[in-house]
N, C-alpha and C positions, 0 to 999 in steps of 0.2 A: 636384210642380208648384209654381212660384213665381209670386207675383202681380206682381212687378216686378223690375227689375235690382238694386235696393237690397237686396232680400231675398237675392238670390244672393250679393252681396258680403258680407253679414252671415254667411251660412252658410259661405262660403269662409274668411273671417277667423276663424271659430270652429272651423275644421277639420272641419266637418260634411260637406263635399263636396270631391271631388278636382278638380283643375284640368281634367282631361279627362273628367269625368263628363258623360254625356248627360243633359240636363234639358229640361223644358218650362217656358217662362216667358211671361208676358203682356207684350208690348211694343206700345205704341200701340194697345191694345184688341184685339190679335190674339195668339192662342196660337202660339208659335214653338218648334220643337224645335231645340236647339243644344247648346253645351257651356259650361261655366263659364268657360273661357279666352276664348271669344268674347265673352261678356258683359263680362269684365274689359277686353278690347281695346276694346269699344264705349265704355268710360268715357273713353278718351283721344281719341276721334274728334270732329271738329267736327260740328255739327248738320246740315251740308249732306250728310254722307255717310250714305246709307241702310244699315241693318243688313244687308240682303241682300248687300251687297258683301263683308262679312266672314264671313257665315254659311256658310263652306266652308273647306276646308283651305287655309291661307295659305302658298303656296310663294313663292319669290322673285319670279316673274312676277306673282303676285296682289298682292304688296306694291307692285310697280311700278305696276300698274293702279290701286291704291288711292291712291297719291300723285298719279298723273296726274289722277284724278277730283277729288281735293281741289284741285289746282291750277286745274282748269277751272271748278269750281263754288264754291270757297272763296277763291281768290286766293293771292297770294304769301305773305302773313303767316301765314295758317292752314296753308299747306303747309309752311313752315319749322318752325312749332310742331309739326305732326304728325310731321315727319321726326325731330325731336329726341326726341319722346315715343316714337316707334316704336323708335328706337335704344336707348333705355333699357329699353323693354319687351322687346325681343329679348334684350338682355343678361341681364335677370332670368329669362326663360324658359330660356335656355341654362344658367344656374346651377341652376335648378330641375331640369332634365333631368340634369345632371351629378350632382346629389345623389340623385335618385330612380331613376336607371337604372344598374344595376351594370355 
């Protein structure tokens, strides 16, 4: 169990937890069951996007819903920034998968 998302980041950077490891972490005073990857994804989101929108398997349609939500509640600039960050994040995740899955 982690007390906040910063602890999760520290543990991941130290190779103590795997990207897909199921964890419990305290977010906004509430204990949430999630994965390390979702906590890392949370780091690039604007504050208008609630964690519940990404605390699930993120398929293509879910990513489209995430961008739509950002546009509606965060505006143009935050949506463009999120899209750029997601593009980089997806590239990194694909490289990780190529390296870790035979």
